[in-house]
Every structure is written in structure tokens, then in C-alpha cells.
N, CA, C and O atoms as a DFTB+ gen file, in Angstrom:
444 C
 N C O
     1  1       0.812      -1.194       0.000
     2  2       0.000       0.000       0.000
     3  2       0.857       1.259       0.000
     4  3       0.476       2.279      -0.575
     5  1       2.015       1.183       0.647
     6  2       2.904       2.342       0.717
     7  2       4.222       2.032       0.031
     8  3       4.680       0.890       0.014
     9  1       4.813       3.057      -0.526
    10  2       6.155       2.930      -1.087
    11  2       6.891       4.237      -0.817
    12  3       6.277       5.271      -0.552
    13  1       8.199       4.172      -0.889
    14  2       9.011       5.350      -0.634
    15  2       9.184       6.117      -1.945
    16  3       9.617       5.546      -2.946
    17  1       8.849       7.400      -1.941
    18  2       8.965       8.241      -3.125
    19  2      10.397       8.693      -3.350
    20  3      11.276       8.400      -2.539
    21  1      10.640       9.409      -4.451
    22  2      11.979       9.881      -4.785
    23  2      12.595      10.778      -3.713
    24  3      13.816      10.853      -3.573
    25  1      11.720      11.464      -2.952
    26  2      12.211      12.353      -1.890
    27  2      12.422      11.609      -0.568
    28  3      12.805      12.214       0.434
    29  1      12.169      10.284      -0.569
    30  2      12.364       9.482       0.635
    31  2      11.138       9.386       1.521
    32  3      11.138       8.624       2.488
    33  1      10.096      10.141       1.215
    34  2       8.873      10.103       2.019
    35  2       7.987       8.946       1.574
    36  3       8.014       8.531       0.416
    37  1       7.206       8.438       2.515
    38  2       6.261       7.379       2.202
    39  2       5.095       7.974       1.423
    40  3       4.621       9.066       1.735
    41  1       4.636       7.243       0.404
    42  2       3.486       7.686      -0.371
    43  2       2.604       6.489      -0.675
    44  3       3.051       5.342      -0.655
    45  1       1.355       6.777      -0.954
    46  2       0.387       5.724      -1.238
    47  2       0.624       5.193      -2.645
    48  3       0.601       5.950      -3.616
    49  1       0.852       3.893      -2.749
    50  2       1.039       3.288      -4.066
    51  2      -0.257       2.679      -4.597
    52  3      -0.447       2.577      -5.809
    53  1      -1.149       2.272      -3.690
    54  2      -2.473       1.751      -4.054
    55  2      -3.480       2.353      -3.090
    56  3      -3.305       2.239      -1.877
    57  1      -4.543       2.999      -3.602
    58  2      -5.502       3.637      -2.696
    59  2      -6.282       2.659      -1.823
    60  3      -6.728       3.023      -0.735
    61  1      -6.452       1.420      -2.290
    62  2      -7.146       0.416      -1.472
    63  2      -6.747      -0.969      -1.928
    64  3      -6.273      -1.172      -3.046
    65  1      -6.951      -1.912      -1.034
    66  2      -6.678      -3.318      -1.324
    67  2      -7.855      -4.100      -0.787
    68  3      -8.279      -3.875       0.347
    69  1      -8.388      -5.005      -1.568
    70  2      -9.507      -5.814      -1.104
    71  2      -9.113      -7.281      -1.119
    72  3      -8.316      -7.711      -1.952
    73  1      -9.675      -8.042      -0.196
    74  2      -9.349      -9.461      -0.115
    75  2     -10.382     -10.321      -0.829
    76  3     -10.134     -11.501      -1.076
    77  1     -11.516      -9.761      -1.160
    78  2     -12.545     -10.561      -1.808
    79  2     -13.213     -11.497      -0.824
    80  3     -13.074     -11.349       0.390
    81  1     -13.935     -12.455      -1.357
    82  2     -14.731     -13.343      -0.509
    83  2     -14.078     -14.691      -0.239
    84  3     -14.381     -15.325       0.772
    85  1     -13.204     -15.134      -1.106
    86  2     -12.642     -16.488      -0.995
    87  2     -11.623     -16.581       0.134
    88  3     -10.699     -15.772       0.216
    89  1     -11.797     -17.566       0.996
    90  2     -10.872     -17.785       2.105
    91  2     -10.158     -19.119       1.970
    92  3      -9.747     -19.702       2.974
    93  1     -10.002     -19.612       0.746
    94  2      -9.341     -20.888       0.523
    95  2      -7.860     -20.838       0.848
    96  3      -7.270     -21.863       1.188
    97  1      -7.259     -19.687       0.753
    98  2      -5.831     -19.541       0.960
    99  2      -5.494     -19.458       2.448
   100  3      -6.134     -18.722       3.199
   101  1      -4.485     -20.217       2.862
   102  2      -4.008     -20.157       4.248
   103  2      -3.469     -18.763       4.549
   104  3      -3.667     -18.248       5.649
   105  1      -2.794     -18.153       3.588
   106  2      -2.243     -16.808       3.781
   107  2      -3.359     -15.794       4.009
   108  3      -3.220     -14.906       4.849
   109  1      -4.464     -15.913       3.275
   110  2      -5.575     -14.986       3.446
   111  2      -6.258     -15.169       4.796
   112  3      -6.640     -14.192       5.440
   113  1      -6.409     -16.410       5.219
   114  2      -6.990     -16.653       6.553
   115  2      -6.087     -16.073       7.632
   116  3      -6.569     -15.481       8.598
   117  1      -4.793     -16.239       7.473
   118  2      -3.831     -15.690       8.429
   119  2      -3.892     -14.165       8.443
   120  3      -3.820     -13.543       9.503
   121  1      -4.024     -13.573       7.265
   122  2      -4.134     -12.123       7.150
   123  2      -5.328     -11.609       7.965
   124  3      -5.191     -10.660       8.737
   125  1      -6.484     -12.228       7.796
   126  2      -7.680     -11.783       8.519
   127  2      -7.533     -12.007      10.029
   128  3      -7.984     -11.178      10.818
   129  1      -6.915     -13.101      10.433
   130  2      -6.661     -13.313      11.864
   131  2      -5.810     -12.176      12.421
   132  3      -6.100     -11.632      13.487
   133  1      -4.760     -11.827      11.690
   134  2      -3.882     -10.739      12.142
   135  2      -4.614      -9.408      12.183
   136  3      -4.420      -8.627      13.114
   137  1      -5.450      -9.137      11.194
   138  2      -6.207      -7.880      11.182
   139  2      -7.189      -7.841      12.361
   140  3      -7.388      -6.789      12.968
   141  1      -7.798      -8.980      12.680
   142  2      -8.715      -9.017      13.827
   143  2      -7.956      -8.814      15.139
   144  3      -8.485      -8.210      16.072
   145  1      -6.728      -9.311      15.214
   146  2      -5.891      -9.054      16.403
   147  2      -5.570      -7.566      16.520
   148  3      -5.615      -6.998      17.612
   149  1      -5.246      -6.941      15.392
   150  2      -4.990      -5.496      15.412
   151  2      -6.248      -4.724      15.807
   152  3      -6.171      -3.722      16.519
   153  1      -7.406      -5.195      15.341
   154  2      -8.670      -4.560      15.726
   155  2      -8.884      -4.681      17.227
   156  3      -9.345      -3.737      17.870
   157  1      -8.552      -5.839      17.785
   158  2      -8.670      -6.033      19.240
   159  2      -7.754      -5.052      19.981
   160  3      -8.166      -4.444      20.969
   161  1      -6.527      -4.901      19.508
   162  2      -5.592      -3.972      20.150
   163  2      -6.074      -2.529      20.018
   164  3      -5.811      -1.708      20.897
   165  1      -6.771      -2.213      18.938
   166  2      -7.260      -0.846      18.716
   167  2      -8.317      -0.438      19.727
   168  3      -8.579       0.753      19.900
   169  1      -8.926      -1.405      20.395
   170  2      -9.928      -1.081      21.417
   171  2      -9.319      -0.181      22.480
   172  3     -10.004       0.677      23.036
   173  1      -8.040      -0.371      22.763
   174  2      -7.361       0.419      23.793
   175  2      -6.856       1.761      23.282
   176  3      -6.423       2.595      24.077
   177  1      -6.902       1.989      21.972
   178  2      -6.406       3.236      21.390
   179  2      -7.370       4.387      21.661
   180  3      -8.524       4.183      22.038
   181  1      -6.871       5.583      21.461
   182  2      -7.693       6.784      21.595
   183  2      -8.845       6.719      20.595
   184  3      -8.650       6.368      19.431
   185  1     -10.034       7.057      21.058
   186  2     -11.233       6.933      20.227
   187  2     -11.154       7.756      18.944
   188  3     -11.810       7.411      17.961
   189  1     -10.379       8.822      18.925
   190  2     -10.286       9.634      17.716
   191  2      -9.494       8.928      16.617
   192  3      -9.511       9.378      15.472
   193  1      -8.806       7.843      16.934
   194  2      -7.984       7.115      15.966
   195  2      -8.617       5.800      15.524
   196  3      -8.027       5.072      14.726
   197  1      -9.795       5.488      16.023
   198  2     -10.477       4.261      15.625
   199  2     -11.975       4.423      15.831
   200  3     -12.426       5.267      16.605
   201  1     -12.723       3.610      15.133
   202  2     -14.181       3.635      15.241
   203  2     -14.653       2.191      15.354
   204  3     -14.462       1.395      14.435
   205  1     -15.257       1.864      16.460
   206  2     -15.733       0.491      16.692
   207  2     -17.255       0.486      16.771
   208  3     -17.860       1.308      17.460
   209  1     -17.850      -0.437      16.067
   210  2     -19.291      -0.614      16.123
   211  2     -19.581      -2.098      16.084
   212  3     -18.824      -2.865      15.489
   213  1     -20.635      -2.499      16.693
   214  2     -21.041      -3.893      16.654
   215  2     -22.554      -3.981      16.626
   216  3     -23.248      -3.067      17.069
   217  1     -23.052      -5.071      16.111
   218  2     -24.485      -5.283      16.026
   219  2     -24.753      -6.779      16.133
   220  3     -24.280      -7.556      15.303
   221  1     -25.492      -7.177      17.129
   222  2     -25.925      -8.565      17.264
   223  2     -27.416      -8.580      16.981
   224  3     -28.153      -7.749      17.512
   225  1     -27.868      -9.502      16.160
   226  2     -29.258      -9.481      15.717
   227  2     -29.746     -10.884      15.391
   228  3     -28.961     -11.822      15.255
   229  1     -31.038     -10.999      15.272
   230  2     -31.682     -12.257      14.906
   231  2     -32.318     -12.073      13.533
   232  3     -32.995     -11.076      13.284
   233  1     -32.096     -13.045      12.636
   234  2     -32.667     -12.989      11.284
   235  2     -33.136     -14.374      10.872
   236  3     -32.682     -15.377      11.423
   237  1     -34.034     -14.433       9.914
   238  2     -34.345     -15.738       9.317
   239  2     -33.178     -16.141       8.414
   240  3     -32.497     -15.274       7.866
   241  1     -32.945     -17.426       8.255
   242  2     -31.799     -17.909       7.475
   243  2     -31.760     -17.330       6.066
   244  3     -30.684     -17.046       5.539
   245  1     -32.937     -17.154       5.449
   246  2     -32.950     -16.675       4.066
   247  2     -32.602     -15.189       3.933
   248  3     -32.546     -14.673       2.816
   249  1     -32.371     -14.502       5.032
   250  2     -31.973     -13.088       5.015
   251  2     -30.457     -12.920       4.885
   252  3     -29.984     -11.839       4.534
   253  1     -29.703     -13.966       5.162
   254  2     -28.243     -13.899       5.153
   255  2     -27.689     -13.357       3.827
   256  3     -26.845     -12.460       3.824
   257  1     -28.165     -13.904       2.707
   258  2     -27.661     -13.469       1.406
   259  2     -27.949     -11.989       1.154
   260  3     -27.140     -11.298       0.534
   261  1     -29.086     -11.503       1.626
   262  2     -29.406     -10.080       1.482
   263  2     -28.413      -9.222       2.263
   264  3     -27.987      -8.171       1.784
   265  1     -28.045      -9.667       3.459
   266  2     -27.082      -8.923       4.263
   267  2     -25.704      -8.902       3.604
   268  3     -25.034      -7.870       3.583
   269  1     -25.290     -10.042       3.072
   270  2     -23.996     -10.115       2.382
   271  2     -23.993      -9.166       1.182
   272  3     -23.001      -8.482       0.932
   273  1     -25.092      -9.126       0.450
   274  2     -25.194      -8.223      -0.699
   275  2     -25.062      -6.763      -0.257
   276  3     -24.376      -5.979      -0.913
   277  1     -25.708      -6.399       0.840
   278  2     -25.616      -5.022       1.339
   279  2     -24.206      -4.685       1.812
   280  3     -23.734      -3.568       1.598
   281  1     -23.528      -5.637       2.450
   282  2     -22.145      -5.405       2.873
   283  2     -21.237      -5.198       1.664
   284  3     -20.344      -4.351       1.693
   285  1     -21.464      -5.965       0.610
   286  2     -20.681      -5.821      -0.618
   287  2     -20.917      -4.446      -1.239
   288  3     -19.967      -3.794      -1.673
   289  1     -22.154      -4.007      -1.285
   290  2     -22.474      -2.677      -1.824
   291  2     -21.821      -1.579      -0.980
   292  3     -21.335      -0.582      -1.513
   293  1     -21.814      -1.771       0.330
   294  2     -21.185      -0.810       1.230
   295  2     -19.690      -0.701       0.944
   296  3     -19.159       0.404       0.840
   297  1     -19.012      -1.833       0.818
   298  2     -17.579      -1.835       0.520
   299  2     -17.323      -1.171      -0.834
   300  3     -16.373      -0.401      -0.976
   301  1     -18.160      -1.464      -1.822
   302  2     -18.010      -0.831      -3.141
   303  2     -18.151       0.684      -3.045
   304  3     -17.427       1.419      -3.715
   305  1     -19.075       1.151      -2.218
   306  2     -19.263       2.595      -2.032
   307  2     -18.034       3.212      -1.366
   308  3     -17.588       4.286      -1.769
   309  1     -17.488       2.547      -0.355
   310  2     -16.275       3.046       0.286
   311  2     -15.121       3.105      -0.704
   312  3     -14.373       4.082      -0.730
   313  1     -14.975       2.074      -1.512
   314  2     -13.903       2.058      -2.512
   315  2     -14.039       3.229      -3.472
   316  3     -13.035       3.840      -3.839
   317  1     -15.251       3.554      -3.884
   318  2     -15.476       4.681      -4.799
   319  2     -15.050       5.999      -4.143
   320  3     -14.427       6.841      -4.790
   321  1     -15.380       6.176      -2.873
   322  2     -14.975       7.384      -2.142
   323  2     -13.458       7.463      -2.058
   324  3     -12.873       8.523      -2.279
   325  1     -12.827       6.349      -1.741
   326  2     -11.367       6.296      -1.600
   327  2     -10.694       6.606      -2.931
   328  3      -9.705       7.339      -2.970
   329  1     -11.218       6.060      -4.013
   330  2     -10.619       6.261      -5.331
   331  2     -10.672       7.728      -5.761
   332  3      -9.819       8.173      -6.529
   333  1     -11.654       8.479      -5.281
   334  2     -11.777       9.895      -5.639
   335  2     -10.687      10.750      -4.996
   336  3     -10.346      11.813      -5.517
   337  1     -10.146      10.302      -3.884
   338  2      -9.173      11.088      -3.123
   339  2      -7.759      10.755      -3.534
   340  3      -7.426       9.583      -3.710
   341  1      -6.923      11.757      -3.689
   342  2      -5.527      11.540      -4.041
   343  2      -4.586      12.158      -3.014
   344  3      -3.367      12.081      -3.166
   345  1      -5.135      12.764      -1.981
   346  2      -4.317      13.431      -0.959
   347  2      -4.170      12.555       0.286
   348  3      -4.201      13.059       1.409
   349  1      -4.011      11.245       0.087
   350  2      -3.985      10.287       1.190
   351  2      -2.670      10.366       1.964
   352  3      -1.593      10.427       1.373
   353  1      -2.774      10.365       3.295
   354  2      -1.571      10.365       4.125
   355  2      -1.678       9.419       5.317
   356  3      -0.806       9.418       6.185
   357  1      -2.740       8.611       5.368
   358  2      -2.922       7.632       6.433
   359  2      -3.440       6.332       5.830
   360  3      -4.146       6.345       4.822
   361  1      -3.086       5.210       6.452
   362  2      -3.591       3.906       6.032
   363  2      -4.470       3.361       7.156
   364  3      -4.041       3.280       8.307
   365  1      -5.685       2.995       6.817
   366  2      -6.628       2.395       7.758
   367  2      -7.029       1.027       7.219
   368  3      -6.823       0.733       6.042
   369  1      -7.594       0.204       8.072
   370  2      -8.119      -1.081       7.653
   371  2      -9.515      -1.229       8.239
   372  3      -9.734      -0.936       9.414
   373  1     -10.444      -1.675       7.434
   374  2     -11.806      -1.970       7.876
   375  2     -11.979      -3.476       7.795
   376  3     -11.867      -4.062       6.718
   377  1     -12.250      -4.097       8.919
   378  2     -12.463      -5.547       8.974
   379  2     -13.904      -5.776       9.401
   380  3     -14.323      -5.308      10.460
   381  1     -14.657      -6.486       8.589
   382  2     -16.037      -6.814       8.932
   383  2     -16.173      -8.320       8.957
   384  3     -15.621      -9.020       8.108
   385  1     -16.901      -8.808       9.922
   386  2     -17.122     -10.245      10.033
   387  2     -18.590     -10.486      10.349
   388  3     -19.091     -10.046      11.383
   389  1     -19.263     -11.175       9.468
   390  2     -20.656     -11.558       9.682
   391  2     -20.650     -13.063       9.899
   392  3     -20.336     -13.828       8.987
   393  1     -20.998     -13.485      11.108
   394  2     -20.933     -14.908      11.425
   395  2     -22.040     -15.260      12.418
   396  3     -22.505     -14.402      13.167
   397  1     -22.461     -16.530      12.419
   398  2     -23.553     -16.946      13.309
   399  2     -23.075     -17.112      14.755
   400  3     -21.957     -17.562      15.005
   401  1     -23.919     -16.750      15.673
   402  2     -23.678     -17.003      17.095
   403  2     -24.469     -18.212      17.574
   404  3     -24.275     -18.689      18.691
   405  1     -25.357     -18.700      16.724
   406  2     -26.148     -19.894      17.045
   407  2     -25.814     -20.986      16.043
   408  3     -25.351     -20.710      14.936
   409  1     -26.050     -22.220      16.439
   410  2     -25.824     -23.346      15.540
   411  2     -27.024     -23.513      14.634
   412  3     -28.160     -23.248      15.028
   413  1     -26.764     -23.951      13.424
   414  2     -27.861     -24.181      12.458
   415  2     -28.700     -25.349      12.935
   416  3     -28.189     -26.330      13.476
   417  1     -29.977     -25.223      12.726
   418  2     -30.876     -26.331      13.040
   419  2     -31.955     -26.391      11.944
   420  3     -32.309     -25.380      11.338
   421  1     -32.440     -27.559      11.725
   422  2     -33.494     -27.718      10.756
   423  2     -34.815     -27.615      11.502
   424  3     -35.200     -28.539      12.219
   425  1     -35.507     -26.503      11.338
   426  2     -36.748     -26.271      12.090
   427  2     -37.983     -26.637      11.309
   428  3     -39.094     -26.422      11.793
   429  1     -37.833     -27.185      10.113
   430  2     -39.011     -27.555       9.339
   431  2     -39.805     -28.610      10.078
   432  3     -39.249     -29.584      10.585
   433  1     -41.076     -28.412      10.132
   434  2     -41.946     -29.367      10.784
   435  2     -42.032     -29.189      12.290
   436  3     -42.852     -29.841      12.936
   437  1     -41.212     -28.330      12.860
   438  2     -41.273     -28.071      14.292
   439  2     -42.157     -26.871      14.573
   440  3     -42.297     -25.980      13.735
   441  1     -42.743     -26.852      15.741
   442  2     -43.571     -25.711      16.136
   443  2     -43.129     -25.223      17.469
   444  3     -43.694     -24.263      17.994
């Protein structure tokens, strides 16, 4: 993301980097683990240097794909905003994780 310019100062070489959806790679899984560890450490940082939000909710199983679609649209919107800016001087990382807190069960036929 950063490289050293001709004057020796750090400059942005890529405005953003995305990991996509596939987690087949061991390196990519390791990357996300490390980013989540950094997110955990950021909890102790000054609030002006980080933004933490969380949401725990209940949904029907068929709503999951709709949520994933909205998260993808959100990331695309952020990327568009980032691409418009060329005066970048800080690197941030946004890590989002949507995962179940309950185990799947087959409720068909149950009341």
C-alpha cells in the first residue's frame, strides 16, 4: 500500500486493497486473523484514531444473502470514495465479520 517516493517520504502506491470473498488460501486466513488481532488492540487506542461498532441481531436464514449483498455494496461505495481522493496520508483497515452465534438447526416441521 505504501512505497518510498523519490524524496524518501512514504506515499500511497495503491488507494485500497480488497481481499474478496474467498478464504481458501491459508495466507488470506492468516491475514484476517492478524487484522482481527490489530482490531482487538485498537480497542485500547484513543477513540479519535479508531471507530468500533457492533451489532448482534436475529434474522431468518434466508436473510443472510441479502445482508452479504448489502455489505458488498457498502464496501463498493467506500472504494469509490477512496478512489476519488488523491491526498492520502494515512492507512486504515476496515475488517467486517458476519458470522452466526447460534448453531444451524433444521426447524421444518417443528412448532
